TIMI-2910 file (N, C-alpha, C, CB; in pm, 1 decimal, decimal comma, always signed):
<rs>
+----------+----------+----------+----------+----------+----------+----------+----------+----------+----------+----------+----------+------+
!      n_x !      n_y !      n_z !     ca_x !     ca_y !     ca_z !      c_x !      c_y !      c_z !     cb_x !     cb_y !     cb_z ! resn !
+----------+----------+----------+----------+----------+----------+----------+----------+----------+----------+----------+----------+------+
!  +4863,1 !   -628,9 !  -1146,6 !  +4824,0 !   -696,9 !  -1259,0 !  +4797,8 !   -843,6 !  -1245,5 !  +4917,4 !   -676,4 !  -1353,1 !  Met !
!  +4859,8 !   -897,0 !  -1137,1 !  +4842,2 !  -1039,1 !  -1106,4 !  +4701,5 !  -1054,1 !  -1047,7 !  +4954,3 !  -1092,7 !  -1005,6 !  Thr !
!  +4646,6 !   -958,0 !   -990,2 !  +4509,8 !   -973,6 !   -932,2 !  +4406,2 !   -984,3 !  -1056,7 !  +4473,1 !   -842,4 !   -831,0 !  Ala !
!  +4435,6 !   -901,2 !  -1157,0 !  +4350,8 !   -914,9 !  -1272,4 !  +4361,3 !  -1041,0 !  -1360,8 !  +4374,7 !   -803,8 !  -1353,2 !  Phe !
!  +4490,4 !  -1088,8 !  -1367,9 !  +4512,5 !  -1225,0 !  -1427,4 !  +4443,1 !  -1329,6 !  -1346,2 !  +4663,2 !  -1259,5 !  -1436,6 !  Thr !
!  +4443,7 !  -1318,8 !  -1218,9 !  +4378,2 !  -1430,4 !  -1136,8 !  +4230,6 !  -1429,0 !  -1163,3 !  +4404,1 !  -1413,9 !   -979,4 !  Arg !
!  +4177,3 !  -1293,5 !  -1166,4 !  +4019,1 !  -1285,4 !  -1180,2 !  +3989,8 !  -1344,6 !  -1319,5 !  +3956,2 !  -1122,7 !  -1168,6 !  Ile !
!  +4059,8 !  -1314,6 !  -1425,2 !  +4035,5 !  -1362,1 !  -1561,6 !  +4043,5 !  -1509,0 !  -1561,1 !  +4134,3 !  -1303,3 !  -1662,4 !  Val !
!  +4135,4 !  -1567,5 !  -1499,1 !  +4145,1 !  -1714,4 !  -1507,5 !  +4037,2 !  -1786,9 !  -1428,9 !  +4279,8 !  -1759,5 !  -1458,3 !  Asn !
!  +3992,3 !  -1716,5 !  -1319,2 !  +3875,6 !  -1774,6 !  -1244,2 !  +3753,1 !  -1770,8 !  -1333,7 !  +3847,0 !  -1695,2 !  -1109,1 !  Leu !
!  +3733,6 !  -1655,0 !  -1402,8 !  +3613,7 !  -1642,0 !  -1489,5 !  +3610,8 !  -1740,7 !  -1609,7 !  +3606,1 !  -1498,7 !  -1543,0 !  Leu !
!  +3738,6 !  -1768,3 !  -1651,8 !  +3749,8 !  -1851,9 !  -1774,9 !  +3726,7 !  -1999,2 !  -1736,8 !  +3892,9 !  -1833,8 !  -1844,7 !  Leu !
!  +3765,1 !  -2034,4 !  -1608,4 !  +3748,6 !  -2171,5 !  -1559,7 !  +3619,0 !  -2197,7 !  -1491,2 !  +3856,7 !  -2205,0 !  -1468,1 !  Ser !
!  +3525,3 !  -2088,9 !  -1468,6 !  +3399,4 !  -2117,1 !  -1414,0 !  +3299,6 !  -2178,4 !  -1499,6 !  +3348,4 !  -2005,3 !  -1365,3 !  Asp !
!  +3240,2 !  -2283,5 !  -1462,2 !  +3152,6 !  -2347,9 !  -1543,8 !  +3015,2 !  -2356,4 !  -1477,3 !  +3206,2 !  -2479,3 !  -1578,7 !  Glu !
!  +2969,2 !  -2276,4 !  -1402,7 !  +2846,4 !  -2290,5 !  -1317,9 !  +2726,0 !  -2262,6 !  -1406,7 !  +2848,1 !  -2190,6 !  -1191,7 !  Ser !
!  +2724,9 !  -2183,3 !  -1518,4 !  +2613,4 !  -2163,2 !  -1598,2 !  +2599,6 !  -2261,6 !  -1719,7 !  +2617,6 !  -2026,1 !  -1643,4 !  Gly !
!  +2692,7 !  -2348,0 !  -1723,5 !  +2702,1 !  -2442,1 !  -1844,8 !  +2572,0 !  -2527,1 !  -1854,6 !  +2832,4 !  -2542,0 !  -1832,4 !  Gln !
!  +2529,0 !  -2585,5 !  -1751,3 !  +2417,9 !  -2674,4 !  -1754,8 !  +2288,7 !  -2608,2 !  -1798,2 !  +2400,7 !  -2735,2 !  -1623,5 !  Asp !
!  +2263,7 !  -2477,0 !  -1742,4 !  +2155,1 !  -2402,9 !  -1782,6 !  +2156,3 !  -2370,5 !  -1929,8 !  +2148,7 !  -2284,9 !  -1704,8 !  Leu !
!  +2280,9 !  -2331,4 !  -1986,1 !  +2287,7 !  -2302,3 !  -2137,0 !  +2237,1 !  -2435,5 !  -2209,1 !  +2448,4 !  -2261,1 !  -2187,1 !  Ile !
!  +2305,6 !  -2537,7 !  -2172,6 !  +2275,2 !  -2666,8 !  -2243,6 !  +2117,3 !  -2709,2 !  -2235,2 !  +2367,0 !  -2784,0 !  -2177,2 !  Glu !
!  +2048,3 !  -2683,6 !  -2134,8 !  +1910,9 !  -2709,0 !  -2116,2 !  +1831,7 !  -2606,7 !  -2206,6 !  +1873,4 !  -2697,8 !  -1963,1 !  Tyr !
!  +1868,8 !  -2479,6 !  -2211,0 !  +1812,2 !  -2386,6 !  -2299,8 !  +1819,4 !  -2423,8 !  -2439,0 !  +1870,8 !  -2264,1 !  -2283,3 !  Ala !
!  +1938,5 !  -2466,2 !  -2478,4 !  +1957,9 !  -2513,0 !  -2626,0 !  +1861,4 !  -2631,0 !  -2646,5 !  +2116,8 !  -2561,2 !  -2659,0 !  Leu !
!  +1862,0 !  -2723,6 !  -2556,2 !  +1780,4 !  -2845,5 !  -2594,2 !  +1620,0 !  -2797,3 !  -2593,2 !  +1810,9 !  -2976,9 !  -2479,5 !  Ile !
!  +1582,8 !  -2707,5 !  -2508,2 !  +1440,7 !  -2665,8 !  -2510,1 !  +1415,0 !  -2588,4 !  -2641,4 !  +1404,9 !  -2575,5 !  -2382,4 !  Ala !
!  +1516,8 !  -2515,8 !  -2689,3 !  +1507,2 !  -2433,0 !  -2812,1 !  +1498,8 !  -2532,4 !  -2940,3 !  +1639,2 !  -2331,0 !  -2822,2 !  Gly !
!  +1567,6 !  -2646,9 !  -2931,0 !  +1564,7 !  -2730,3 !  -3037,0 !  +1440,4 !  -2810,3 !  -3040,9 !  +1677,8 !  -2811,1 !  -3036,0 !  Leu !
!  +1375,0 !  -2844,7 !  -2929,4 !  +1249,4 !  -2912,2 !  -2916,7 !  +1148,7 !  -2817,9 !  -2969,9 !  +1218,4 !  -2955,2 !  -2772,0 !  Ile !
!  +1152,5 !  -2697,5 !  -2917,1 !  +1043,6 !  -2602,5 !  -2970,7 !  +1060,2 !  -2575,4 !  -3115,1 !  +1044,3 !  -2466,3 !  -2896,7 !  Gly !
!  +1173,9 !  -2572,9 !  -3176,1 !  +1192,6 !  -2552,2 !  -3323,1 !  +1129,0 !  -2682,9 !  -3390,3 !  +1357,6 !  -2531,5 !  -3363,6 !  Leu !
!  +1162,8 !  -2783,1 !  -3341,4 !  +1108,6 !  -2908,3 !  -3403,8 !   +959,8 !  -2918,0 !  -3396,8 !  +1166,9 !  -3030,6 !  -3337,5 !  Gly !
!   +893,0 !  -2869,0 !  -3283,2 !   +756,3 !  -2865,9 !  -3267,4 !   +679,6 !  -2768,1 !  -3362,6 !   +730,7 !  -2834,2 !  -3130,4 !  Ala !
!   +742,7 !  -2648,5 !  -3390,6 !   +685,9 !  -2558,5 !  -3489,4 !   +713,3 !  -2610,1 !  -3627,8 !   +741,1 !  -2417,8 !  -3473,4 !  Val !
!   +815,6 !  -2668,4 !  -3646,1 !   +828,1 !  -2724,4 !  -3789,5 !   +732,5 !  -2835,1 !  -3810,6 !   +972,4 !  -2777,6 !  -3820,3 !  Gly !
!   +699,4 !  -2927,4 !  -3729,8 !   +620,4 !  -3037,2 !  -3761,9 !   +469,9 !  -2988,7 !  -3759,1 !   +649,6 !  -3155,2 !  -3663,1 !  Ser !
!   +444,7 !  -2890,5 !  -3668,3 !   +298,8 !  -2835,1 !  -3672,1 !   +275,1 !  -2773,6 !  -3799,9 !   +268,7 !  -2728,7 !  -3560,5 !  Ser !
!   +367,9 !  -2695,6 !  -3852,0 !   +334,1 !  -2627,0 !  -3981,1 !   +314,5 !  -2730,7 !  -4096,3 !   +449,7 !  -2523,9 !  -4020,4 !  Ser !
!   +386,0 !  -2844,0 !  -4097,1 !   +381,7 !  -2943,9 !  -4193,7 !   +243,6 !  -3023,4 !  -4177,5 !   +508,1 !  -3035,8 !  -4178,9 !  Ala !
!   +208,9 !  -3039,7 !  -4051,1 !    +81,2 !  -3112,7 !  -4020,8 !    -36,8 !  -3022,7 !  -4044,8 !    +78,2 !  -3164,3 !  -3873,4 !  Leu !
!    -13,6 !  -2886,1 !  -4029,1 !   -132,0 !  -2792,8 !  -4069,4 !   -200,4 !  -2819,0 !  -4206,4 !    -81,6 !  -2647,1 !  -4073,5 !  Ala !
!    -99,1 !  -2827,2 !  -4299,1 !   -130,9 !  -2852,9 !  -4437,9 !   -221,9 !  -2982,2 !  -4458,7 !     +1,6 !  -2867,4 !  -4515,8 !  Gly !
!   -178,3 !  -3085,3 !  -4387,7 !   -244,8 !  -3214,2 !  -4398,7 !   -382,9 !  -3200,5 !  -4338,7 !   -163,7 !  -3326,9 !  -4328,4 !  Asn !
!   -401,2 !  -3138,5 !  -4231,2 !   -534,8 !  -3104,4 !  -4162,6 !   -618,4 !  -3025,0 !  -4249,9 !   -516,4 !  -3026,7 !  -4031,2 !  Ile !
!   -563,8 !  -2924,1 !  -4303,2 !   -643,8 !  -2838,7 !  -4385,8 !   -698,4 !  -2918,7 !  -4514,5 !   -557,2 !  -2713,2 !  -4427,5 !  Thr !
!   -619,0 !  -2988,2 !  -4574,5 !   -666,2 !  -3071,4 !  -4692,5 !   -765,6 !  -3165,8 !  -4651,2 !   -554,4 !  -3147,4 !  -4759,7 !  Ser !
!   -762,1 !  -3232,5 !  -4532,6 !   -847,6 !  -3333,7 !  -4486,3 !   -990,4 !  -3262,0 !  -4461,8 !   -785,1 !  -3403,7 !  -4353,2 !  Ala !
!   -993,8 !  -3151,4 !  -4390,9 !  -1116,8 !  -3083,7 !  -4366,1 !  -1183,4 !  -3026,0 !  -4494,5 !  -1091,6 !  -2974,8 !  -4267,6 !  Phe !
!  -1096,3 !  -2991,1 !  -4595,4 !  -1154,1 !  -2945,2 !  -4719,4 !  -1221,0 !  -3070,0 !  -4793,5 !  -1040,7 !  -2875,0 !  -4809,7 !  Thr !
!  -1151,1 !  -3183,7 !  -4793,7 !  -1216,1 !  -3297,3 !  -4859,6 !  -1338,2 !  -3333,6 !  -4781,7 !  -1121,6 !  -3418,4 !  -4872,0 !  Ser !
!  -1337,4 !  -3337,7 !  -4650,1 !  -1460,9 !  -3365,5 !  -4573,7 !  -1573,7 !  -3271,8 !  -4606,7 !  -1433,6 !  -3357,9 !  -4426,8 !  Ile !
!  -1547,7 !  -3142,8 !  -4613,5 !  -1630,7 !  -3043,2 !  -4645,8 !  -1691,9 !  -3064,6 !  -4785,3 !  -1559,8 !  -2919,1 !  -4634,6 !  Gly !
!  -1610,0 !  -3089,6 !  -4886,5 !  -1662,2 !  -3111,9 !  -5021,4 !  -1751,4 !  -3242,3 !  -5031,7 !  -1542,6 !  -3121,0 !  -5120,6 !  Asn !
!  -1711,8 !  -3343,1 !  -4962,5 !  -1800,0 !  -3461,9 !  -4959,5 !  -1936,9 !  -3432,8 !  -4895,6 !  -1731,2 !  -3575,6 !  -4882,6 !  Ser !
!  -1938,3 !  -3358,8 !  -4791,9 !  -2064,8 !  -3325,6 !  -4713,9 !  -2139,3 !  -3234,9 !  -4813,7 !  -2035,7 !  -3248,5 !  -4563,1 !  Leu !
!  -2081,4 !  -3142,9 !  -4880,3 !  -2153,9 !  -3050,0 !  -4976,1 !  -2211,6 !  -3129,9 !  -5085,2 !  -2060,3 !  -2940,0 !  -5036,4 !  Ser !
!  -2143,2 !  -3218,0 !  -5139,1 !  -2197,4 !  -3298,8 !  -5257,5 !  -2304,7 !  -3400,5 !  -5208,9 !  -2077,1 !  -3379,0 !  -5332,6 !  Ser !
!  -2296,7 !  -3445,7 !  -5081,6 !  -2397,2 !  -3532,8 !  -5038,4 !  -2543,7 !  -3467,6 !  -5010,3 !  -2344,4 !  -3597,1 !  -4916,5 !  Ala !
!  -2541,9 !  -3332,8 !  -4983,5 !  -2664,9 !  -3271,8 !  -4948,1 !  -2733,6 !  -3221,9 !  -5067,1 !  -2645,0 !  -3164,7 !  -4852,4 !  Val !
+----------+----------+----------+----------+----------+----------+----------+----------+----------+----------+----------+----------+------+
</rs>
C-alpha cells in the first residue's frame, strides 16, 4: 500500500505538463477572440460593400 501511496503522491506533485496546458488555454482564448472580432467585422464589411454597390448602380 505504501508503494501505491508513493505513486499517487508523485503523480499529484508532477507539474511537467502544466506549461503546455497554459499555452493551449492562451492559444484558445486568442482564437476565440479572433473569431468573435471577425464575425463582428464581417457585418461592417458587408454593409460597406452593399453601400458601394448601391452607389455604383445609381451612378450608371
